[in-house]
N, C-alpha and C positions, 0 to 999 in steps of 0.2 A: 803068602800071603795069599790067602783065597779071595773071594769077593768082598767089598769092603762090607761091613757090618750096617752102615749109615744106609748104605745103596739097597741092602738085602732088605731091609723094612719099606722099604719102598717100590719092591717089586710088582706087587699088585697092582699098585697105582698106575706103572707104565704099562701093566699088560692091557688096564684101561684104555690108556695113550694110545696104543698098538694098536689094538682093536678099534678102536673108533677110526684109525688112519684106514685101515686096513676096509673098512665099511664104504668110505668114501676115495676112490681112487681118483687121481688127476693124470693127463699124459703131457708128455712134450715141458714146454715154456707154461702152461696153463695149470699152476699148483698156485692158485690164490687161494683156494681155500684151506689146503694143507698149510700153506703159510700163515694165514691168519691162526688157528690154530695152534702152529708150533709159538708164534707171537702171544699167544694169550698163556699158552704156558709159563713163556720166559717171563713174561710180565707176573704173574702167579707166582714165579718164584724171586722176584724180587730185582729182575733183570734189566735195568731204563736203556742201556744202550745198545738200541735194535734199531739196525738202517734196515729197511725192508725195499722191494721193489727194485732189487739187482738183478739182470736179466731176466726183466716182466714180474719173476715171483720168486724171486729169492732172498733170501735175508742172510742178514752177517750182525750178530751180538757179541757183543764184547764185556765181560768178565773181568774186572781189576783186582790184582791181588793185592796182598798188604802193602809191595814194596814198591819202588819202579824195577822196571826189567824190559827183556824182550817181548817177543809176543809169538806166539805159538798159534796154528792153526790146525782146527780139527771139521772136519770135513763130512757130511753124510747127505746122500740125494736122495730126495722126496718123490720123483714122477714113478707112475705104473707103468702097464704094458695095455695093447689096444687085446684084450683076451678077456672070452667069456671064462667066469669063474664055475668051477665043476668041482669043491671043494665037498660042498652041501653044510658047510659051519653056518652056525647060529648067528653069525659074526660076518657072512662073506657079502659080497661087497653087494652094494646096493646100484650101482651103475653098471648098465649094460653094456656089455663088450668092453668092460675094464676091468683090471685087478692087478692088485698086488700080487706079481709071480717071482719078483725079482727079491723080495725081501727089504726093499727101501721103506716100507714102513718100520722094520724094525730096525734097520740105519739111522732114522728119525730119532726112536726112541730111546736108543743108545745114548745118542747125542743131549739129548733132552735130559735123562737118568742122570748122566755127567753133570749137565750144567746147573742140575737144581743142587746138587752136592760144594761143585765148586762154588756154589754163589753162598752156599749156608757157611761153606767153611774158610775158602777165602785162602786157604794154608800155601801161597804159593805168592812169588814175585813176579813182576809183569803184566801180562794180561795175553786172555782165553779168544782167539775167535771162534767164535762156532758157526761155520758154514752152512747153511741149508741151502742145499743148490736142485732146482728142478735140472730136467733135461737132457741125464743120464743116457737115458735108452736111445733116445734120438734127438738128437739137435745139436748136442755139444754145449750144454748147458757150464759147464766148466771153462770151456773156453772164452763163453762170452761175459762171465764173471771175472775170469782175468782180463779180457779187454774192455771191460770197464771199471778197471781199475785197482781191486780188491785186496791187492797183496800191497800196493804201493800207498792205497790212501790208509790202509789198517797198520800199514808197516809190520806184516808178516812174514817172519823171518824161514820157519819150518812148518812143514804142512805135513797129517795124518790121515789117513783113513782106513775103516773096516768095512768088509763085505763079508757075509754072513754065509758059509756054504753046507748045501745038506751033502748029504751020505759023508761027511767028515764030524768023529766024535762031539759030542756038546760040551763046549768049553775046550777044543781043543782049539792053539793059534797055530798059525803058518804064514811064511812071507820069503823072499830069497833078495840079497842084495843083487842090484843091476836090474837087466830085463826081469818084468812078473809078466805083462801081458803084451802081445803086439798090436803092432799098429794096424789099421784097417782101412783100405781105400776098395772104392766100389769103380767097376768099367760098364760102360755099357756102348753095343756095339750096333748100330743101324744100315741097316745093307738094303739096299732101294736097288731094285731092276727094273723089268719090265714085262709084265703079267700075258698071260697068254692062255689059250685053249690047253688043255691037261695032253690032248693027244697030237699035239706040235708043239714039243718042246722047243725044238729049232726057231720057231718065229718070234720067241720068247728071250728074256733074260730071267734065270732063275735061282733068286735071290736064297730060296732054301740049301742047297747046296753048297751056296758058298757060308752060311752059316755055319753049316754041319763042319762043314773043313774048317773054319774058323777056331770055331770050338777045340778040334782035334791038335791044331798047332798050335794053340794055348796051352796044353800041357804040356809042349817040349818046352815051353820054356822054364820049369823047374827041372827036367829032364836032361836039357841040354845046355840052356844056356846059364845056372846056378850052380853055385858052388855046393856040392852035394852036403857038404858038413856043416852048412849054416841051414836054418830054418826059414820056409819059404809053402805058401799056400793059395797055387790059382783054383779056386773054384768058380766052374759054369753054375749056374744056378739057375738060371730061366734062358728057354729055348722058343721064342713065339713065329708063327708063320703061319700063312693059309686059313681058309675057312672052309673048305668043301673039294671033294677029289676031283674034281674034274676042271679046276681053274689052278694054274699057274698062280702065285701071288705076285703083286708087284715088291713086296719086301718080307723083311723078318728080322727077328729083333735076337739079340745074345747077351746075358747080362749076368753079372758075379761079382765074386768078391778077393781080395788079395792080403794075405796077411802074412806079416814079417817084421822083422826086430832092428832092421837096418835102412837108412837115408837113400842109401847107393843101389842098394837092390830094389827099392819103391822106385828109384827113378830106371834103372833097368827093365824095369817091370814094364812102368809106363812107354820106354822108348821100342821097345820089342813087341808090345800093342799095335802101337801104329805102325811099325815098319812092315809085322804080318798082316795089316788090314790093307795096309796101302798092297803089296806085293797079291791077295786077293782079291782086290779090285778089278786090278789089271788080268790075274788069271782067267777070273769069271765073268769078267765082261760088265759088271755091276760098280756101281757106286757104293762106298764103303765110309760111315762116319766113326770113329770111335771116340767116347767122352773119358777120359781118367778121372776121376773124383778123389782126392787126397782127403780120409777121413781123421779118426784119431791120430795122435801118434802113439811109437811105444810107452808104456806103463813103463819106468825106468827109475827102481829105488837107488837112494844114495846108500853108498856104503856105511856109513857113521850113523846114521839114522836108524839103518834097518838094524845096526847091531846094539844099539841102544833100545829100540822097540821090543827085540828078541829078548833082552833082558830084562824088560818090564814084563812082556807078557809070560815069563816064565816065573815071575814073582807071583801074577796074579793065578795062572794055571797050574802052574808046576813045572819041572824042567822035563818031565816026561812028556807033556802034554802040548808042547812047540816044538814044530819043523821048521829048522832056521834056512834049510837048503832045498824048499818045494821046488819042483820042476815048473819051468816057465810053460805056459798056455796059450795057444793061439785066439785067443778071446781079447777083446779091447777094452779099454776104460778112457771116461775124459777126466778124470783125476789126474790123467797124464799132462796135459795142460799147465796144471799146476805144477807137477811136478819137473815141467821143463821151466820151470822161472826159479823154484824153491827147491832147498834138498829136502828132503822127506820116506816114508815109508808107507806102503798101501799094503794090508793084511787082511789073511784070512780068517775068519771065526766058524768051527763047528757047530751045523744044530742039529746032529744025529740024522738017523735017517729020515728018509721020505723023497715026495717027488722032488723031481731036476727043477731046477732056475727054468724059468720061463715057459713051465707047464701048468696047465689051467687046474692043476692037482695042488700045486704047490703053496705052502703056508709057514711063514716066517716059525718058528719055534722060540716062547716067550722064554725058556728056561736060557738063551743064551744072553737075553737083556742086560741082566746083571752082569755078566762075564764081561761084555763090552763096554758095558758105562765105566767097571771097576777099570780096566786098564785104561781107560781116556783118560779117567782121575789120576791116577798113578803116573801117567806120562809126562801129563801136567805137574804133577808133585815134585818130581824129579829132575825133568830137563830145567824147570824153573823153582829150584829151591828158597826157602823164604833166606834173605841173607841177615846174619845177624849182626845187629849194628853196633856203633864204634861204642856207643853208653854201655851197651848189656857187655863187650868184651871189657870193658874197664874195670864194671863193677864186680867181673868174676877174678882181674887183676888184683883188685884193691883187695877182695876175699882171697886169694891163693898169697899174697903179701903177710897179711894179718895172720893167717895161720901158719905160714913159714915161723914169724916171729917169736909167735908165741910155742912153737916148737923148740925154738933155740933157748927162749928163753927156762923153759924148763930143765935143759942140759944144763 
């Protein structure tokens, strides 16, 4: 089954929605105008069970099927990035220093497209919870929405999300059971010594050599403290210290990121960083304060829901356009907070060649919108099929008995 015909009919409208969202990007939890636009569209489709102000600007809208049943959650992120757009498109960002450089405008559009179709047809049992989330890029809006109780309040039992991917053929979908993205932590190391004249280092306690040595020692966590067959990244991305050539500075700073899939590995890195910093403080005669902050957990797909999502994707895209064993990567995603609580699956949807995520030249490919919307629709219709009523079954049974009687009478 290709793109749903009805969704294909309003593809041009989806393009209008997406390009409007692209022109007015918002950051973090401050997605109020985006949320208002989403709510306006939803009400225009005839959806009235809408809940706003979740995680400051998040929206959850409910579409109820023809019969009672379970609740499935579909999530789209709404926030943009603090990047000055360089696409030169006629619908490029109108907000200086902000742009949709990761496709969240497309994610929101695909879920809106699915919402329109599902509200028109309601060809399912149970309820669909449409989750429009702020602050995926920074702030963990997914975590806040979970903390504010959306999963319990709306009785959501399973959750699914799509993310566009440049460089993958348009309409190709990929995912994998188990870990698909890493946990992300950050570290900040503050080294405090005693400043002095650059020509008299013996009268100072130089913070910079300590910071450099700590940076080098952190790399041994991966090479000497960690099982080499498991995934771990420790990247020092910042070193700051000093202002002029003839002054030994009082302090220095080292910062970076840690990526892994295991909570045990996170614990080990946290412990070893603290030990390394304590040792360097004594060795260099400085004070060292190491702050290790846990960020998004690993994004881990459920086996059963991933197998189901792959089957639905093949129905929409074709067997040869679905990758079911995608290699996991070291990126991070706050949909992980939903997957910690409920079974579900996170998938990627190809959008063809073009600039990479978080690039000033990035733009979502509108050709992918009807594919993503169709996937969401079939996911719902197959996960929550219409139940055949008892009366309907009795009617069929009566007609069947009548036919059998007439056949026997003829004999």
